[in-house]
C-alpha positions in Angstrom: 39.3 -13.7 -10.0 39.2 -15.5 -13.3 37.0 -14.6 -16.2 33.6 -16.3 -16.6 31.6 -17.6 -13.8 33.0 -16.8 -10.4 33.8 -19.5 -7.9 33.3 -17.2 -4.9 29.6 -17.0 -4.0 29.9 -14.5 -1.2 27.9 -11.3 -1.6 29.5 -8.0 -0.8 27.9 -5.5 1.5 27.4 -3.0 -1.3 25.5 -5.3 -3.5 22.9 -6.3 -0.9 19.5 -4.8 -1.6 17.3 -3.3 1.0 13.8 -4.8 1.4 11.3 -2.2 0.5 8.0 -1.7 2.2 5.4 -2.5 -0.5 2.4 -1.0 1.4 1.2 2.3 -0.1 2.1 5.4 1.9 0.1 8.6 2.3 -3.7 8.9 2.2 -6.4 7.1 0.2 -8.1 10.5 -0.3 -5.4 13.2 -0.7 -7.2 16.0 1.2 -8.6 13.7 4.0 -6.7 12.8 7.2 -8.5 9.4 7.1 -8.3 6.7 5.9 -4.6 5.8 5.3 -3.6 4.4 1.9 -3.2 0.9 3.2 -6.7 0.8 4.7 -8.2 -1.3 1.9 -5.5 -4.0 2.2 -5.7 -4.2 6.0 -9.5 -4.3 6.2 -10.9 -5.8 3.0 -14.3 -6.6 4.5 -14.9 -3.0 5.7 -17.4 -2.0 3.0 -19.5 -5.2 3.6 -19.5 -4.7 7.4 -20.3 -1.0 7.1 -23.3 -1.8 4.8 -24.6 -4.4 7.3 -24.3 -2.0 10.2 -26.2 0.7 8.3 -29.0 -1.7 7.4 -29.3 -3.0 11.0 -29.2 0.5 12.5 -31.7 1.7 9.9 -34.1 -1.1 10.7 -33.8 -0.4 14.4 -34.5 3.3 13.8 -37.5 2.6 11.7 -38.9 0.2 14.3 -38.7 3.0 16.9 -40.8 5.3 14.7 -43.7 2.8 14.5 
């Protein structure tokens, strides 16, 4: 191989990089078995949906008390 820019564009097996998993591993809360660390990226609307469910169930419960 001559000095300077190489004419051979093949990449050797040793120089290939592995594709890393970017998703966080482990737990969102360290002492809790749930939720996993990637929970926020998989379900971004979860807080909104949970809030709506709590409001609907709360209204249903209050209507039963009347």
